[in-house]
PAKETI-342233 format. One record per residue: residue in three letters; x, y, z of N, C-alpha, C, CB in turn. Coordinates in Angstrom, 3 decimals. Glycine has a CB too. Example, Ala and Ser with C-alpha at 12.3 -4.5 7.8 and 13.67 -1.06 7.14 Angstrom:
+-----+----------+----------+----------+----------+----------+----------+----------+----------+----------+----------+----------+----------+
!  aa !       nX !       nY !       nZ !      caX !      caY !      caZ !       cX !       cY !       cZ !      cbX !      cbY !      cbZ !
+-----+----------+----------+----------+----------+----------+----------+----------+----------+----------+----------+----------+----------+
! ALA !   13.190 !   -5.690 !    7.800 !   12.300 !   -4.500 !    7.800 !   13.200 !   -3.300 !    7.800 !   11.308 !   -4.473 !    9.046 !
! SER !   12.850 !   -2.250 !    7.080 !   13.670 !   -1.060 !    7.140 !   12.900 !    0.030 !    7.870 !   14.084 !   -0.598 !    5.725 !
+-----+----------+----------+----------+----------+----------+----------+----------+----------+----------+----------+----------+----------+
***
This chain:
+-----+----------+----------+----------+----------+----------+----------+----------+----------+----------+----------+----------+----------+
!  aa !       nX !       nY !       nZ !      caX !      caY !      caZ !       cX !       cY !       cZ !      cbX !      cbY !      cbZ !
+-----+----------+----------+----------+----------+----------+----------+----------+----------+----------+----------+----------+----------+
! GLU !   13.343 !   24.581 !   -3.656 !   13.891 !   24.409 !   -5.011 !   12.791 !   23.728 !   -5.861 !   15.250 !   23.540 !   -4.994 !
! SER !   12.571 !   24.354 !   -7.003 !   11.480 !   23.846 !   -7.949 !   11.935 !   22.672 !   -8.753 !   11.023 !   24.953 !   -8.934 !
! ASN !   10.949 !   21.846 !   -9.093 !   11.235 !   20.758 !  -10.012 !   10.609 !   20.935 !  -11.321 !   10.811 !   19.491 !   -9.460 !
! ALA !   10.251 !   22.207 !  -11.655 !    9.552 !   22.469 !  -12.909 !   10.208 !   22.071 !  -14.147 !    9.281 !   23.816 !  -13.013 !
! GLY !   11.464 !   21.946 !  -14.181 !   12.163 !   21.464 !  -15.393 !   11.860 !   20.043 !  -15.804 !   13.612 !   21.577 !  -15.195 !
! HIS !   11.532 !   19.266 !  -14.777 !   11.284 !   17.852 !  -15.004 !    9.802 !   17.425 !  -14.940 !   12.054 !   17.074 !  -14.008 !
! THR !    8.986 !   18.233 !  -14.310 !    7.637 !   17.861 !  -14.060 !    6.584 !   18.827 !  -14.278 !    7.534 !   17.452 !  -12.814 !
! GLY !    6.835 !   20.044 !  -14.501 !    5.811 !   21.048 !  -14.511 !    5.607 !   21.625 !  -13.115 !    4.521 !   20.472 !  -15.045 !
! PHE !    5.653 !   20.894 !  -12.172 !    5.764 !   21.097 !  -10.712 !    4.724 !   20.184 !  -10.065 !    5.537 !   22.634 !  -10.296 !
! VAL !    5.329 !   19.239 !   -9.321 !    4.540 !   18.325 !   -8.431 !    4.915 !   18.767 !   -7.027 !    4.865 !   16.728 !   -8.682 !
! PRO !    3.820 !   19.156 !   -6.225 !    4.125 !   19.725 !   -4.897 !    4.669 !   18.521 !   -3.983 !    2.769 !   20.440 !   -4.243 !
! PRO !    5.388 !   18.907 !   -2.941 !    5.946 !   17.869 !   -2.016 !    4.727 !   17.083 !   -1.386 !    6.879 !   18.567 !   -0.838 !
! LEU !    5.025 !   15.928 !   -0.931 !    4.034 !   15.094 !   -0.266 !    4.412 !   14.999 !    1.179 !    3.931 !   13.691 !   -0.907 !
! CYS !    3.439 !   15.384 !    2.106 !    3.731 !   15.272 !    3.524 !    3.167 !   13.961 !    4.026 !    3.152 !   16.470 !    4.318 !
! VAL !    3.963 !   13.115 !    4.576 !    3.486 !   11.734 !    5.013 !    3.448 !   11.780 !    6.507 !    4.450 !   10.519 !    4.496 !
! GLN !    2.286 !   11.537 !    7.073 !    2.191 !   11.558 !    8.559 !    2.539 !   10.168 !    9.126 !    0.738 !   11.988 !    9.024 !
! GLY !    3.828 !    9.954 !    9.077 !    4.409 !    8.757 !    9.525 !    5.846 !    8.513 !    8.977 !    3.516 !    7.649 !    9.157 !
! GLU !    6.363 !    7.307 !    9.000 !    7.726 !    7.025 !    8.478 !    7.592 !    6.095 !    7.328 !    8.668 !    6.412 !    9.564 !
! ILE !    8.254 !    6.552 !    6.242 !    8.258 !    5.841 !    4.999 !    9.229 !    4.620 !    5.152 !    8.683 !    6.802 !    3.812 !
! GLU !    8.656 !    3.406 !    4.941 !    9.472 !    2.197 !    4.959 !   10.160 !    1.861 !    3.813 !    8.752 !    1.140 !    5.264 !
! GLU !    9.503 !    1.967 !    2.640 !   10.173 !    1.670 !    1.327 !    9.348 !    2.261 !    0.198 !   10.352 !    0.110 !    1.104 !
! VAL !   10.028 !    2.210 !   -0.989 !    9.258 !    2.504 !   -2.218 !    8.872 !    1.146 !   -2.752 !   10.094 !    3.368 !   -3.302 !
! ILE !    7.511 !    0.874 !   -2.775 !    7.087 !   -0.370 !   -3.287 !    7.304 !   -0.580 !   -4.700 !    5.766 !   -0.550 !   -3.023 !
! LEU !    7.027 !    0.576 !   -5.423 !    7.087 !    0.509 !   -6.914 !    7.375 !    1.937 !   -7.377 !    5.706 !   -0.067 !   -7.571 !
! GLU !    8.300 !    2.054 !   -8.331 !    8.406 !    3.275 !   -9.054 !    8.606 !    2.986 !  -10.521 !    9.522 !    4.119 !   -8.510 !
! GLY !    7.934 !    3.742 !  -11.433 !    8.093 !    3.418 !  -12.845 !    8.146 !    4.781 !  -13.627 !    6.886 !    2.468 !  -13.361 !
! VAL !    9.021 !    4.812 !  -14.477 !    9.237 !    6.060 !  -15.358 !    9.168 !    5.634 !  -16.791 !   10.658 !    6.784 !  -15.080 !
! LEU !    8.424 !    6.396 !  -17.644 !    8.375 !    6.075 !  -19.093 !    9.469 !    6.925 !  -19.705 !    6.922 !    6.374 !  -19.765 !
! LEU !   10.326 !    6.177 !  -20.408 !   11.421 !    6.759 !  -21.030 !   11.371 !    6.760 !  -22.523 !   12.576 !    6.118 !  -20.595 !
! LYS !   11.798 !    7.834 !  -23.210 !   11.827 !    7.897 !  -24.662 !   13.074 !    7.356 !  -25.098 !   11.643 !    9.271 !  -25.196 !
! CYS !   13.101 !    6.395 !  -26.002 !   14.265 !    5.900 !  -26.604 !   14.831 !    6.755 !  -27.739 !   13.994 !    4.584 !  -27.076 !
! ASP !   16.075 !    6.570 !  -28.075 !   16.698 !    7.360 !  -29.146 !   16.070 !    7.087 !  -30.491 !   18.180 !    7.077 !  -29.216 !
! ALA !   15.722 !    5.883 !  -30.768 !   15.230 !    5.551 !  -32.060 !   13.772 !    6.097 !  -32.276 !   15.287 !    4.033 !  -32.238 !
! GLU !   13.563 !    6.717 !  -33.406 !   12.236 !    7.258 !  -33.747 !   11.480 !    6.145 !  -34.455 !   12.335 !    8.564 !  -34.656 !
! CYS !   10.315 !    5.843 !  -33.991 !    9.499 !    4.768 !  -34.652 !    8.024 !    5.256 !  -34.766 !    9.573 !    3.379 !  -33.810 !
! ASP !    7.528 !    5.099 !  -35.991 !    6.113 !    5.489 !  -36.191 !    5.211 !    4.473 !  -35.587 !    5.778 !    5.656 !  -37.673 !
! PHE !    4.081 !    4.880 !  -35.006 !    3.120 !    3.936 !  -34.407 !    2.383 !    3.206 !  -35.515 !    2.107 !    4.672 !  -33.471 !
! VAL !    2.349 !    1.908 !  -35.439 !    1.549 !    1.129 !  -36.404 !    0.592 !    0.278 !  -35.543 !    2.482 !    0.206 !  -37.380 !
! ARG !   -0.701 !    0.558 !  -35.740 !   -1.720 !   -0.068 !  -34.979 !   -1.852 !   -1.521 !  -35.375 !   -3.017 !    0.656 !  -35.146 !
! ASP !   -1.929 !   -2.441 !  -34.434 !   -2.164 !   -3.921 !  -34.645 !   -3.662 !   -4.149 !  -34.533 !   -1.363 !   -4.838 !  -33.565 !
! ASP !   -4.228 !   -4.763 !  -35.577 !   -5.775 !   -4.957 !  -35.547 !   -6.111 !   -6.012 !  -34.520 !   -6.375 !   -5.416 !  -36.998 !
! ARG !   -5.298 !   -6.888 !  -34.153 !   -5.650 !   -8.060 !  -33.225 !   -5.252 !   -7.839 !  -31.796 !   -4.969 !   -9.354 !  -33.697 !
! ASN !   -4.145 !   -7.099 !  -31.526 !   -3.572 !   -6.923 !  -30.153 !   -3.448 !   -5.449 !  -29.867 !   -2.163 !   -7.624 !  -30.007 !
! VAL !   -3.482 !   -5.180 !  -28.535 !   -3.221 !   -3.818 !  -28.024 !   -1.698 !   -3.715 !  -28.142 !   -3.772 !   -3.571 !  -26.477 !
! ASN !   -1.246 !   -2.549 !  -28.718 !    0.225 !   -2.468 !  -28.847 !    0.474 !   -0.953 !  -28.509 !    0.795 !   -2.933 !  -30.389 !
! GLY !    1.706 !   -0.583 !  -28.432 !    2.099 !    0.714 !  -28.045 !    3.201 !    1.251 !  -28.879 !    2.479 !    0.720 !  -26.664 !
! LEU !    3.782 !    2.416 !  -28.382 !    4.898 !    2.959 !  -29.161 !    6.230 !    2.310 !  -28.893 !    5.021 !    4.397 !  -28.906 !
! LYS !    6.890 !    1.940 !  -29.813 !    8.218 !    1.313 !  -29.756 !    9.280 !    2.329 !  -29.383 !    8.568 !    0.660 !  -31.099 !
! SER !    8.954 !    3.602 !  -29.439 !    9.877 !    4.645 !  -29.173 !    9.975 !    4.916 !  -27.649 !    9.465 !    5.895 !  -29.932 !
! HIS !    9.218 !    4.206 !  -26.819 !    9.244 !    4.406 !  -25.397 !    9.413 !    3.054 !  -24.731 !    7.970 !    5.120 !  -24.909 !
! ARG !    9.970 !    3.107 !  -23.566 !   10.067 !    1.911 !  -22.787 !    9.821 !    2.323 !  -21.238 !   11.523 !    1.209 !  -23.034 !
! LEU !    9.531 !    1.294 !  -20.383 !    9.250 !    1.570 !  -19.044 !   10.396 !    1.091 !  -18.144 !    7.953 !    0.944 !  -18.663 !
! SER !   10.854 !    1.941 !  -17.363 !   11.989 !    1.624 !  -16.363 !   11.144 !    1.503 !  -14.996 !   13.272 !    2.907 !  -16.297 !
! MET !   11.158 !    0.244 !  -14.461 !   10.375 !   -0.058 !  -13.259 !   11.286 !   -0.720 !  -12.233 !    9.155 !   -0.977 !  -13.592 !
! ARG !   11.141 !   -0.271 !  -10.964 !   11.953 !   -0.771 !   -9.891 !   11.005 !   -1.069 !   -8.783 !   13.062 !    0.223 !   -9.463 !
! GLN !   11.242 !   -2.204 !   -7.977 !   10.378 !   -2.485 !   -6.851 !   11.142 !   -2.690 !   -5.582 !    9.548 !   -3.674 !   -7.125 !
! HIS !   10.500 !   -2.529 !   -4.408 !   10.969 !   -2.729 !   -3.106 !   12.417 !   -2.161 !   -3.044 !   10.890 !   -4.231 !   -2.724 !
! ILE !   12.520 !   -0.860 !   -3.094 !   13.802 !   -0.152 !   -2.942 !   13.605 !    0.804 !   -1.702 !   14.210 !    0.677 !   -4.320 !
! SER !   14.755 !    1.284 !   -1.288 !   14.687 !    2.295 !   -0.203 !   14.412 !    3.699 !   -0.824 !   16.050 !    2.308 !    0.643 !
! LEU !   13.864 !    4.559 !    0.023 !   13.605 !    5.948 !   -0.458 !   14.938 !    6.556 !   -0.943 !   12.959 !    6.856 !    0.702 !
! ALA !   16.042 !    6.292 !   -0.249 !   17.327 !    6.859 !   -0.625 !   17.790 !    6.331 !   -2.061 !   18.397 !    6.493 !    0.487 !
! ASP !   17.211 !    5.220 !   -2.429 !   17.642 !    4.680 !   -3.787 !   16.626 !    5.162 !   -4.926 !   17.696 !    3.022 !   -3.743 !
! SER !   15.628 !    5.859 !   -4.596 !   14.651 !    6.312 !   -5.548 !   15.265 !    7.293 !   -6.534 !   13.481 !    6.941 !   -4.835 !
! LYS !   14.857 !    7.206 !   -7.730 !   15.245 !    8.153 !   -8.792 !   14.307 !    9.281 !   -9.086 !   15.436 !    7.432 !  -10.010 !
! VAL !   13.070 !    9.090 !   -8.487 !   12.008 !   10.072 !   -8.729 !   11.729 !   11.083 !   -7.555 !   10.742 !    9.318 !   -9.035 !
! CYS !   12.103 !   10.603 !   -6.328 !   11.762 !   11.472 !   -5.156 !   12.872 !   11.262 !   -4.108 !   10.294 !   11.112 !   -4.537 !
! GLU !   12.828 !   12.165 !   -3.140 !   13.795 !   12.162 !   -2.117 !   13.157 !   12.672 !   -0.770 !   14.996 !   13.025 !   -2.552 !
! LEU !   13.665 !   12.316 !    0.368 !   13.281 !   12.857 !    1.691 !   13.728 !   14.184 !    1.863 !   13.789 !   12.062 !    2.788 !
! ASP !   12.943 !   15.103 !    2.163 !   13.385 !   16.431 !    2.469 !   13.694 !   16.550 !    3.984 !   12.318 !   17.456 !    2.032 !
! GLU !   14.872 !   16.301 !    4.374 !   15.289 !   16.386 !    5.820 !   15.058 !   17.692 !    6.510 !   16.716 !   16.090 !    5.940 !
! THR !   15.113 !   18.700 !    5.716 !   14.901 !   20.017 !    6.346 !   13.473 !   20.347 !    6.690 !   15.410 !   21.069 !    5.464 !
! LYS !   12.503 !   19.688 !    6.018 !   11.043 !   19.880 !    6.261 !   10.412 !   18.761 !    7.059 !   10.306 !   20.004 !    4.944 !
! SER !   11.188 !   17.625 !    7.293 !   10.625 !   16.550 !    8.025 !   10.705 !   16.866 !    9.496 !   11.318 !   15.253 !    7.699 !
! THR !    9.699 !   16.392 !   10.265 !    9.605 !   16.582 !   11.718 !    9.449 !   15.288 !   12.463 !    8.457 !   17.482 !   12.052 !
! SER !    9.267 !   15.362 !   13.765 !    9.108 !   14.181 !   14.520 !    7.693 !   13.502 !   14.253 !    9.299 !   14.525 !   16.005 !
! ASP !    6.803 !   14.246 !   13.609 !    5.440 !   13.708 !   13.304 !    5.156 !   13.395 !   11.846 !    4.419 !   14.680 !   13.758 !
! ALA !    6.109 !   13.924 !   11.039 !    5.832 !   13.692 !    9.555 !    7.137 !   13.761 !    8.816 !    4.809 !   14.770 !    8.946 !
! GLN !    7.080 !   13.131 !    7.586 !    8.167 !   13.215 !    6.682 !    7.679 !   13.843 !    5.411 !    8.780 !   11.862 !    6.435 !
! GLU !    8.565 !   14.689 !    4.825 !    8.144 !   15.354 !    3.553 !    8.967 !   14.785 !    2.397 !    8.331 !   16.933 !    3.635 !
! VAL !    8.284 !   14.393 !    1.325 !    8.929 !   13.754 !    0.114 !    8.824 !   14.800 !   -0.980 !    8.207 !   12.341 !   -0.336 !
! ARG !    9.983 !   15.062 !   -1.568 !   10.127 !   15.982 !   -2.722 !   10.330 !   15.230 !   -3.943 !   11.261 !   16.947 !   -2.546 !
! PHE !    9.540 !   15.554 !   -4.998 !    9.632 !   14.871 !   -6.299 !   10.643 !   15.655 !   -7.095 !    8.225 !   14.783 !   -7.052 !
! VAL !   11.769 !   14.946 !   -7.458 !   12.847 !   15.634 !   -8.099 !   12.939 !   15.278 !   -9.597 !   14.142 !   15.310 !   -7.393 !
! HIS !   12.312 !   14.090 !   -9.978 !   12.261 !   13.771 !  -11.439 !   10.969 !   12.981 !  -11.615 !   13.570 !   12.922 !  -11.958 !
! PHE !    9.936 !   13.633 !  -11.987 !    8.607 !   13.037 !  -12.008 !    7.888 !   13.435 !  -13.356 !    7.769 !   13.518 !  -10.734 !
! PRO !    8.437 !   13.125 !  -14.521 !    7.807 !   13.530 !  -15.759 !    6.490 !   12.788 !  -15.999 !    8.754 !   13.301 !  -16.915 !
! PRO !    5.613 !   13.232 !  -16.928 !    4.344 !   12.533 !  -17.186 !    4.584 !   11.089 !  -17.495 !    3.585 !   13.181 !  -18.330 !
! GLY !    3.683 !   10.275 !  -16.940 !    3.839 !    8.820 !  -17.096 !    4.433 !    8.181 !  -15.899 !    4.680 !    8.502 !  -18.278 !
! THR !    4.987 !    8.881 !  -14.928 !    5.764 !    8.343 !  -13.845 !    4.758 !    7.943 !  -12.771 !    6.834 !    9.374 !  -13.314 !
! ILE !    5.065 !    6.765 !  -12.077 !    4.204 !    6.386 !  -10.984 !    5.142 !    6.001 !   -9.807 !    3.223 !    5.192 !  -11.400 !
! ILE !    4.545 !    6.071 !   -8.621 !    5.229 !    5.685 !   -7.342 !    4.311 !    5.231 !   -6.361 !    5.997 !    6.787 !   -6.757 !
! ALA !    4.556 !    4.207 !   -5.620 !    3.852 !    3.755 !   -4.458 !    4.790 !    3.591 !   -3.269 !    3.147 !    2.463 !   -4.755 !
! LEU !    4.406 !    4.279 !   -2.202 !    5.167 !    4.249 !   -0.971 !    4.518 !    3.461 !    0.077 !    5.402 !    5.589 !   -0.479 !
! LYS !    5.353 !    2.769 !    0.919 !    4.821 !    2.079 !    2.073 !    5.287 !    2.807 !    3.303 !    5.250 !    0.598 !    2.102 !
! ALA !    4.350 !    3.184 !    4.184 !    4.667 !    3.960 !    5.419 !    3.918 !    3.395 !    6.582 !    4.319 !    5.461 !    5.259 !
! HIS !    4.409 !    3.688 !    7.701 !    3.661 !    3.332 !    8.949 !    3.639 !    4.555 !    9.887 !    4.332 !    2.077 !    9.688 !
! LEU !    2.605 !    4.524 !   10.741 !    2.412 !    5.576 !   11.661 !    3.585 !    5.575 !   12.725 !    1.016 !    5.425 !   12.326 !
! PHE !    3.851 !    6.678 !   13.232 !    4.778 !    6.848 !   14.338 !    4.089 !    6.219 !   15.626 !    5.145 !    8.424 !   14.542 !
! PRO !    4.843 !    5.625 !   16.650 !    4.312 !    5.090 !   17.801 !    3.227 !    5.911 !   18.517 !    5.371 !    4.849 !   18.661 !
! ARG !    3.423 !    7.231 !   18.610 !    2.425 !    8.031 !   19.324 !    1.080 !    8.063 !   18.534 !    2.966 !    9.487 !   19.547 !
! ALA !    1.134 !    8.055 !   17.200 !   -0.118 !    8.041 !   16.431 !   -0.641 !    6.643 !   16.480 !    0.081 !    8.519 !   14.951 !
! CYS !    0.079 !    5.551 !   16.577 !   -0.426 !    4.232 !   16.711 !   -1.253 !    4.109 !   17.956 !    0.681 !    3.248 !   16.713 !
! ASP !   -0.658 !    4.573 !   19.122 !   -1.321 !    4.563 !   20.406 !   -2.695 !    5.283 !   20.246 !   -0.417 !    5.258 !   21.508 !
! ALA !   -2.713 !    6.493 !   19.640 !   -3.881 !    7.228 !   19.499 !   -4.977 !    6.442 !   18.674 !   -3.533 !    8.543 !   18.859 !
! VAL !   -4.541 !    5.845 !   17.563 !   -5.543 !    5.069 !   16.746 !   -6.027 !    3.817 !   17.643 !   -4.848 !    4.550 !   15.285 !
! ARG !   -5.244 !    3.238 !   18.385 !   -5.618 !    2.034 !   19.242 !   -6.620 !    2.478 !   20.231 !   -4.374 !    1.396 !   19.993 !
! LEU !   -6.364 !    3.699 !   20.883 !   -7.396 !    4.205 !   21.874 !   -8.678 !    4.514 !   21.184 !   -6.907 !    5.480 !   22.619 !
! LEU !   -8.602 !    5.134 !   20.066 !   -9.846 !    5.578 !   19.283 !  -10.714 !    4.276 !   18.906 !   -9.392 !    6.410 !   17.873 !
! ARG !   -9.921 !    3.234 !   18.446 !  -10.647 !    2.014 !   18.151 !  -11.383 !    1.339 !   19.384 !   -9.669 !    1.038 !   17.555 !
! THR !  -10.628 !    1.427 !   20.477 !  -11.278 !    0.884 !   21.687 !  -12.494 !    1.642 !   22.029 !  -10.347 !    0.893 !   22.860 !
! GLU !  -12.376 !    2.999 !   22.036 !  -13.483 !    3.796 !   22.414 !  -14.667 !    3.638 !   21.429 !  -13.048 !    5.232 !   22.510 !
! LEU !  -14.400 !    3.497 !   20.172 !  -15.440 !    3.278 !   19.249 !  -16.119 !    1.930 !   19.411 !  -14.918 !    3.420 !   17.907 !
! SER !  -15.291 !    0.901 !   19.733 !  -15.915 !   -0.381 !   19.792 !  -16.822 !   -0.527 !   21.145 !  -14.775 !   -1.492 !   19.718 !
! LEU !  -16.560 !    0.331 !   22.142 !  -17.337 !    0.342 !   23.294 !  -18.694 !    1.052 !   23.027 !  -16.565 !    0.998 !   24.406 !
! SER !  -18.733 !    2.028 !   22.080 !  -19.905 !    2.842 !   21.806 !  -20.830 !    2.322 !   20.669 !  -19.449 !    4.214 !   21.471 !
! VAL !  -20.323 !    1.232 !   20.020 !  -21.126 !    0.746 !   18.929 !  -21.887 !   -0.423 !   19.406 !  -20.293 !    0.394 !   17.720 !
! PRO !  -23.191 !   -0.534 !   19.236 !  -23.976 !   -1.682 !   19.749 !  -23.630 !   -2.878 !   18.886 !  -25.545 !   -1.396 !   19.728 !
! ASP !  -23.652 !   -4.021 !   19.625 !  -23.471 !   -5.337 !   18.936 !  -24.614 !   -5.627 !   17.999 !  -23.354 !   -6.485 !   19.960 !
! ALA !  -24.238 !   -6.313 !   16.931 !  -25.332 !   -6.747 !   15.974 !  -26.271 !   -7.671 !   16.611 !  -24.770 !   -7.424 !   14.735 !
! ASP !  -25.828 !   -8.482 !   17.566 !  -26.677 !   -9.535 !   18.162 !  -27.785 !   -8.922 !   19.018 !  -25.822 !  -10.502 !   19.021 !
! ASP !  -27.593 !   -7.667 !   19.561 !  -28.735 !   -7.135 !   20.411 !  -29.781 !   -6.362 !   19.650 !  -28.199 !   -6.227 !   21.494 !
! GLY !  -29.673 !   -6.392 !   18.302 !  -30.701 !   -5.715 !   17.523 !  -30.374 !   -4.239 !   17.238 !  -32.019 !   -5.810 !   18.247 !
! GLY !  -29.350 !   -3.772 !   17.854 !  -28.932 !   -2.414 !   17.508 !  -29.783 !   -1.308 !   18.109 !  -28.932 !   -2.265 !   16.044 !
! GLY !  -30.746 !   -1.643 !   18.933 !  -31.573 !   -0.539 !   19.520 !  -31.022 !   -0.177 !   20.770 !  -33.021 !   -0.899 !   19.708 !
! GLY !  -30.666 !    1.129 !   20.887 !  -29.966 !    1.640 !   22.016 !  -30.708 !    2.003 !   23.183 !  -29.276 !    2.697 !   21.659 !
+-----+----------+----------+----------+----------+----------+----------+----------+----------+----------+----------+----------+----------+
***
């Protein structure tokens, strides 16, 4: 299903792990009132015809801009579909690796630490 009506089209995001939460989501909203922009010579100012709707630390199920696509998610990855992502929208997701991937990273770190010379021995192999 395309999201072109709200976004132009933002492709789905494949996350190699499990999404814990939406840290931050913000959407720029146009207000009903039309206001002309008047530049302030002393301060940075913006359009009064727009406001920011921002939410923090919410579940992915409560997000207004994206949703988990259960049909595309697997045991190794989750796919996030952007359903309402107009220009000016931001999102930050918090995710962690699945246990199998954590084990692989731990093993890789151990192997790398064994093959890297200590700084104390001068680094000459």
